[in-house]
DSSP file (Angstrom, degrees, kcal/mol; ACC not computed):
  #  RESIDUE AA STRUCTURE BP1 BP2  ACC     N-H-->O    O-->H-N    N-H-->O    O-->H-N    TCO  KAPPA ALPHA  PHI   PSI    X-CA   Y-CA   Z-CA
    1    1 A M    >>        0   0    0      0, 0.0     3,-0.6     0, 0.0     4,-0.5   0.000 360.0 360.0 360.0 -32.7   22.1   17.4    2.1
    2    2 A E  T 34  +     0   0    0      1,-0.2     3,-0.5     2,-0.1    24,-0.2   0.904 360.0  38.2 -62.6 -43.7   19.0   16.8    0.0
    3    3 A G  T >4 S+     0   0    0      1,-0.2     3,-1.1     2,-0.1    -1,-0.2   0.536  92.5  90.7 -86.3  -4.8   17.0   14.8    2.5
    4    4 A E  T <4 S+     0   0    0     -3,-0.6    -1,-0.2     1,-0.3    -2,-0.1   0.855  98.8  28.4 -61.4 -37.8   18.0   16.8    5.5
    5    5 A F  T >< S+     0   0    0     -4,-0.5     3,-1.6    -3,-0.5    -1,-0.3   0.190  86.7 141.0-109.9  15.5   15.2   19.3    5.3
    6    6 A A  T <   +     0   0    0     -3,-1.1     3,-0.1     1,-0.2    19,-0.1  -0.313  67.3  25.5 -61.5 139.2   12.6   17.1    3.6
    7    7 A G  T 3  S+     0   0    0      1,-0.3    11,-0.4    17,-0.3     2,-0.3   0.440 101.4 104.9  87.6   0.8    9.0   17.6    4.9
    8    8 A S    <   -     0   0    0     -3,-1.6    -1,-0.3     9,-0.1     2,-0.3  -0.777  56.4-147.7-110.1 157.2    9.6   21.2    6.0
    9    9 A R  E     -A   16   0A   0      7,-2.5     7,-4.0    -2,-0.3     2,-0.4  -0.880  11.1-140.9-119.0 156.7    8.5   24.4    4.5
   10   10 A V  E     +A   15   0A   0     -2,-0.3     2,-0.4     5,-0.2     5,-0.2  -0.953  18.1 176.6-121.9 136.4   10.4   27.7    4.5
   11   11 A A  E >  S-A   14   0A   0      3,-2.2     3,-1.7    -2,-0.4    71,-0.1  -0.956  78.9 -17.2-137.3 119.4    9.0   31.2    5.0
   12   12 A D  T 3  S-     0   0    0     -2,-0.4     3,-0.1     1,-0.3    71,-0.1   0.859 128.3 -52.7  53.9  39.6   11.4   34.2    5.1
   13   13 A G  T 3  S+     0   0    0     69,-0.4    69,-0.5     1,-0.2     2,-0.4   0.508 114.1 115.5  79.9   4.4   14.3   31.8    5.9
   14   14 A K  E <   -A   11   0A   0     -3,-1.7    -3,-2.2    67,-0.1     2,-0.4  -0.883  66.8-120.6-110.5 140.1   12.5   30.1    8.8
   15   15 A V  E     -A   10   0A   0     -2,-0.4     2,-0.4    -5,-0.2    -5,-0.2  -0.623  26.9-165.2 -80.4 129.9   11.6   26.4    8.8
   16   16 A L  E     -A    9   0A   0     -7,-4.0    -7,-2.5    -2,-0.4     2,-0.2  -0.926   8.3-144.4-112.7 139.5    7.9   25.7    9.3
   17   17 A T        +     0   0    0     -2,-0.4     2,-0.3    -9,-0.2    -9,-0.1  -0.632  52.0  76.8 -97.8 163.0    6.6   22.3   10.2
   18   18 A G  S    S+     0   0    0    -11,-0.4    -2,-0.0    -2,-0.2     0, 0.0  -0.984  81.9  12.0 140.5-151.6    3.3   20.9    8.9
   19   19 A E  S    S-     0   0    0     -2,-0.3     2,-0.1     1,-0.1   -12,-0.0  -0.426  72.7-128.4 -64.0 123.2    2.1   19.3    5.7
   20   20 A P        -     0   0    0      0, 0.0     2,-0.5     0, 0.0   -11,-0.1  -0.463  18.2-129.6 -70.7 147.0    5.0   18.6    3.3
   21   21 A V    >   -     0   0    0    -13,-0.2     3,-1.2     3,-0.2   -14,-0.2  -0.848  20.3-125.2 -99.0 129.2    4.7   19.9   -0.2
   22   22 A T  T 3  S+     0   0    0     -2,-0.5     3,-0.1     1,-0.2    65,-0.0  -0.505  91.4  17.7 -75.8 141.2    5.2   17.4   -3.0
   23   23 A G  T 3  S+     0   0    0     -2,-0.2    64,-2.6     1,-0.2     2,-0.4   0.509 107.0  96.5  80.5   4.7    7.8   18.3   -5.6
   24   24 A V  E <   +B   86   0B   0     -3,-1.2   -17,-0.3    62,-0.2     2,-0.3  -0.987  46.2 176.2-128.5 136.5    9.4   21.0   -3.3
   25   25 A R  E     -B   85   0B   0     60,-2.7    60,-3.0    -2,-0.4     2,-0.4  -0.947  26.7-119.4-135.1 160.3   12.5   20.6   -1.1
   26   26 A C  E     +B   84   0B   0     -2,-0.3   -21,-0.4    58,-0.2     2,-0.3  -0.833  34.7 164.3-103.2 133.8   14.5   22.9    1.1
   27   27 A V  E     -B   83   0B   0     56,-2.4    56,-3.2    -2,-0.4     2,-0.1  -0.924  44.5 -87.9-137.3 163.2   18.2   23.7    0.6
   28   28 A K  E >   -B   82   0B   0     -2,-0.3     3,-1.9    54,-0.2     4,-0.4  -0.449  39.4-118.3 -68.7 148.2   20.6   26.3    1.8
   29   29 A A  G >  S+     0   0    0     52,-2.4     3,-1.2    49,-0.4    51,-0.2   0.829 114.1  60.4 -59.2 -32.7   20.7   29.4   -0.5
   30   30 A S  G 3  S+     0   0    0     49,-1.7    -1,-0.3     1,-0.2    50,-0.1   0.677  99.6  57.8 -70.2 -15.2   24.3   28.8   -1.2
   31   31 A A  G <  S+     0   0    0     -3,-1.9    -1,-0.2    48,-0.2    -2,-0.2   0.523  80.6 107.5 -91.3  -7.0   23.4   25.4   -2.7
   32   32 A V    <   -     0   0    0     -3,-1.2     2,-0.3    -4,-0.4     6,-0.0  -0.495  54.8-161.4 -71.7 140.1   21.0   26.8   -5.3
   33   33 A R    >   -     0   0    0     -2,-0.2     3,-2.1     1,-0.0    14,-0.3  -0.837  29.9 -83.2-122.3 159.5   22.3   26.7   -8.9
   34   34 A V  T 3  S+     0   0    0     -2,-0.3    14,-0.2     1,-0.3     3,-0.1  -0.389 117.7  32.1 -59.0 132.6   21.5   28.5  -12.1
   35   35 A G  T 3  S+     0   0    0     12,-2.2    -1,-0.3     1,-0.4    13,-0.1   0.144  89.9 122.5 101.3 -18.0   18.6   26.7  -13.8
   36   36 A D    <   -     0   0    0     -3,-2.1    11,-2.9    10,-0.1     2,-0.6  -0.407  61.9-127.5 -71.3 153.8   16.9   25.7  -10.5
   37   37 A Y  E     -C   46   0B   0     49,-0.5    49,-2.7     9,-0.2     2,-0.3  -0.929  26.9-167.4-103.7 119.6   13.4   26.8   -9.8
   38   38 A I  E     -CD  45  85B   0      7,-2.8     7,-3.2    -2,-0.6     2,-0.6  -0.769  23.2-118.6-105.2 153.0   13.0   28.6   -6.5
   39   39 A M  E     +C   44   0B   0     45,-2.4     2,-0.5    -2,-0.3    45,-0.4  -0.813  36.3 172.7 -91.9 118.8    9.7   29.4   -4.8
   40   40 A V  E >  S-C   43   0B   0      3,-2.8     3,-1.5    -2,-0.6    -2,-0.0  -0.969  72.1 -18.1-128.9 113.8    9.2   33.1   -4.3
   41   41 A G  T 3  S-     0   0    0     -2,-0.5     3,-0.1     1,-0.3    -1,-0.1   0.837 128.4 -51.8  61.1  33.6    5.9   34.4   -3.0
   42   42 A G  T 3  S+     0   0    0      1,-0.3     2,-0.3     0, 0.0    -1,-0.3   0.482 118.4 108.4  82.9   1.5    4.2   31.2   -3.9
   43   43 A R  E <   -C   40   0B   0     -3,-1.5    -3,-2.8    26,-0.0     2,-0.6  -0.848  69.7-126.0-110.7 148.4    5.5   31.2   -7.5
   44   44 A A  E     -C   39   0B   0     -2,-0.3     2,-0.4    -5,-0.2    -5,-0.2  -0.847  33.4-174.8 -91.2 121.1    8.2   29.0   -9.1
   45   45 A C  E     -C   38   0B   0     -7,-3.2    -7,-2.8    -2,-0.6     2,-0.4  -0.965  22.7-126.5-123.2 133.9   10.9   31.2  -10.6
   46   46 A K  E     -CE  37  68B   0     22,-0.7    22,-1.3    -2,-0.4     2,-0.5  -0.627  24.6-124.6 -80.9 130.3   13.9   30.0  -12.7
   47   47 A V  E     + E   0  67B   0    -11,-2.9   -12,-2.2    -2,-0.4    20,-0.3  -0.633  31.3 175.4 -76.3 123.0   17.3   31.3  -11.4
   48   48 A V  E     +     0   0B   0     18,-3.3     2,-0.3    -2,-0.5    19,-0.2   0.850  66.5   6.1 -96.2 -46.2   19.0   33.0  -14.3
   49   49 A T  E     - E   0  66B   0     17,-1.3    17,-2.6   -16,-0.1    -1,-0.4  -0.967  62.1-164.0-137.5 155.6   22.1   34.3  -12.5
   50   50 A M  E     + E   0  65B   0     -2,-0.3     2,-0.3    15,-0.2    15,-0.2  -0.999   6.8 179.8-139.5 137.6   23.6   33.8   -9.0
   51   51 A S  E     - E   0  64B   0     13,-2.1    13,-3.1    -2,-0.4     2,-0.4  -0.996  12.7-153.1-138.8 147.1   26.3   35.7   -7.2
   52   52 A V  E     - E   0  63B   0     -2,-0.3    11,-0.2    11,-0.2     2,-0.2  -0.972  11.7-146.8-121.4 128.7   27.7   35.3   -3.7
   53   53 A S        -     0   0    0      9,-2.9     3,-0.1    -2,-0.4     9,-0.1  -0.487  28.8 -97.4 -87.5 163.4   29.2   38.2   -1.7
   54   54 A K        -     0   0    0     -2,-0.2     8,-0.3     7,-0.1     2,-0.1  -0.334  49.6 -87.6 -71.2 159.8   32.1   37.8    0.7
   55   55 A T        -     0   0    0      6,-0.2     6,-0.2     4,-0.1    -1,-0.1  -0.467  51.8-146.9 -66.8 143.0   31.5   37.4    4.4
   56   56 A G    >   -     0   0    0      4,-0.6     3,-1.5    -2,-0.1    -1,-0.1  -0.092  36.7 -67.1 -99.2-162.1   31.2   40.8    6.0
   57   57 A K  T 3  S+     0   0    0      1,-0.3    -2,-0.1     2,-0.1    -1,-0.0   0.819 134.4  44.1 -58.8 -34.3   32.1   42.3    9.4
   58   58 A H  T 3  S-     0   0    0      2,-0.2    -1,-0.3     0, 0.0    -3,-0.0   0.305 117.9-109.2-100.1   8.7   29.4   40.2   11.1
   59   59 A G  S <  S+     0   0    0     -3,-1.5     2,-0.5     1,-0.2    -2,-0.1   0.644  73.6 124.7  84.1  18.2   30.3   36.9    9.3
   60   60 A H        -     0   0    0     -6,-0.1    -4,-0.6    19,-0.0     2,-0.2  -0.944  44.3-152.9-117.0 121.0   27.3   36.4    6.9
   61   61 A A        -     0   0    0     -2,-0.5    18,-2.4    -6,-0.2     2,-0.4  -0.594  17.4-138.1 -80.8 150.5   27.8   36.0    3.2
   62   62 A K  E     - F   0  78B   0     -8,-0.3    -9,-2.9    16,-0.2     2,-0.5  -0.872   6.6-151.7-112.4 145.2   24.9   37.0    1.0
   63   63 A V  E     -EF  52  77B   0     14,-3.3    14,-2.5    -2,-0.4     2,-0.6  -0.973   6.7-159.5-116.6 123.8   23.5   35.1   -2.1
   64   64 A R  E     -EF  51  76B   0    -13,-3.1   -13,-2.1    -2,-0.5     2,-0.6  -0.916   7.0-168.3-105.3 122.4   21.8   37.2   -4.8
   65   65 A L  E     -EF  50  75B   0     10,-2.8    10,-2.0    -2,-0.6     2,-0.4  -0.944   3.5-161.9-114.2 114.7   19.5   35.1   -7.1
   66   66 A D  E     +EF  49  74B   0    -17,-2.6   -18,-3.3    -2,-0.6   -17,-1.3  -0.815  19.1 171.9 -94.0 133.6   18.2   36.8  -10.2
   67   67 A F  E     -EF  47  73B   0      6,-2.8     6,-2.5    -2,-0.4     2,-0.5  -0.927  25.5-137.5-138.4 162.0   15.2   35.2  -11.8
   68   68 A S  E     +EF  46  72B   0    -22,-1.3   -22,-0.7    -2,-0.3     4,-0.2  -0.985  32.6 148.8-126.4 127.2   12.8   35.9  -14.5
   69   69 A D  S    S-     0   0    0      2,-1.5     3,-0.0    -2,-0.5    -2,-0.0  -0.660  93.0 -30.2-152.8  88.6    9.0   35.3  -14.3
   70   70 A D  S    S+     0   0    0     -2,-0.2     2,-0.2     1,-0.0    -2,-0.0   0.924 138.9   6.1  60.1  46.6    7.3   37.9  -16.5
   71   71 A G  S    S-     0   0    0      2,-0.1    -2,-1.5     0, 0.0     2,-0.6  -0.716  98.1 -69.6 137.1 173.9   10.1   40.3  -15.9
   72   72 A S  E     +F   68   0B   0     -2,-0.2     2,-0.3    -4,-0.2    -4,-0.2  -0.890  58.3 153.0-105.2 120.6   13.5   40.5  -14.2
   73   73 A E  E     -F   67   0B   0     -6,-2.5    -6,-2.8    -2,-0.6     2,-0.3  -0.870  21.2-157.9-136.7 168.3   13.5   40.4  -10.4
   74   74 A C  E     -F   66   0B   0     -2,-0.3     2,-0.3    -8,-0.3    -8,-0.2  -0.979   5.3-156.6-146.9 160.7   16.0   39.3   -7.7
   75   75 A V  E     -F   65   0B   0    -10,-2.0   -10,-2.8    -2,-0.3     2,-0.4  -0.964  10.6-147.9-133.1 152.3   16.0   38.1   -4.1
   76   76 A V  E     +F   64   0B   0     -2,-0.3     2,-0.3   -12,-0.2   -12,-0.2  -0.988  20.7 173.1-124.9 129.4   18.9   38.3   -1.6
   77   77 A Y  E     -F   63   0B   0    -14,-2.5   -14,-3.3    -2,-0.4     2,-0.2  -0.897  39.5-102.1-127.3 156.8   19.4   35.7    1.1
   78   78 A R  E >   -F   62   0B   0     -2,-0.3     3,-1.5   -16,-0.2   -49,-0.4  -0.551  42.5-115.2 -67.6 149.1   22.0   34.9    3.8
   79   79 A S  T 3  S+     0   0    0    -18,-2.4   -49,-1.7     1,-0.3   -48,-0.2   0.770 115.6  50.2 -63.7 -24.8   24.0   31.9    2.4
   80   80 A E  T 3  S+     0   0    0    -19,-0.3    -1,-0.3   -52,-0.2   -18,-0.1   0.567  85.9 113.6 -87.9  -9.1   22.8   29.7    5.3
   81   81 A A  S <  S-     0   0    0     -3,-1.5   -52,-2.4   -53,-0.1     2,-0.4  -0.285  71.3-115.7 -65.4 147.0   19.1   30.6    4.8
   82   82 A L  E     -B   28   0B   0    -69,-0.5     2,-0.4   -54,-0.2   -69,-0.4  -0.700  32.2-171.2 -86.6 134.8   16.7   27.8    3.7
   83   83 A V  E     -B   27   0B   0    -56,-3.2   -56,-2.4    -2,-0.4     2,-0.4  -0.970  21.4-125.9-126.8 139.0   15.1   28.2    0.3
   84   84 A E  E     -B   26   0B   0    -45,-0.4   -45,-2.4    -2,-0.4     2,-0.4  -0.724  31.3-178.0 -84.2 130.7   12.4   26.1   -1.3
   85   85 A I  E     -BD  25  38B   0    -60,-3.0   -60,-2.7    -2,-0.4     2,-0.2  -0.964  25.9-118.5-126.7 149.2   13.3   24.7   -4.7
   86   86 A R  E      B   24   0B   0    -49,-2.7   -49,-0.5    -2,-0.4   -62,-0.2  -0.597 360.0 360.0 -81.7 145.1   11.2   22.6   -7.1
   87   87 A E              0   0    0    -64,-2.6   -63,-0.1    -2,-0.2    -1,-0.1   0.432 360.0 360.0 -90.7 360.0   12.5   19.1   -8.0
């Protein structure tokens, strides 16, 4: 799974092609773990807590990632969405 998305960048859950970024790889949101650093708005933010909701009526589970980077913030992704994480 790790090398599957190597060389791609992600913006709003969509894969962009172009110059690969060193030290960053793309994984599904459901594969992110507590302690990983995700890229949010061009910043690397450490994941403090993670929760996954059940699949809903339309079949998409959601992943909520809480992170701290000068404050407490969170992002919510579909579990299949691609997220950039630092290696």
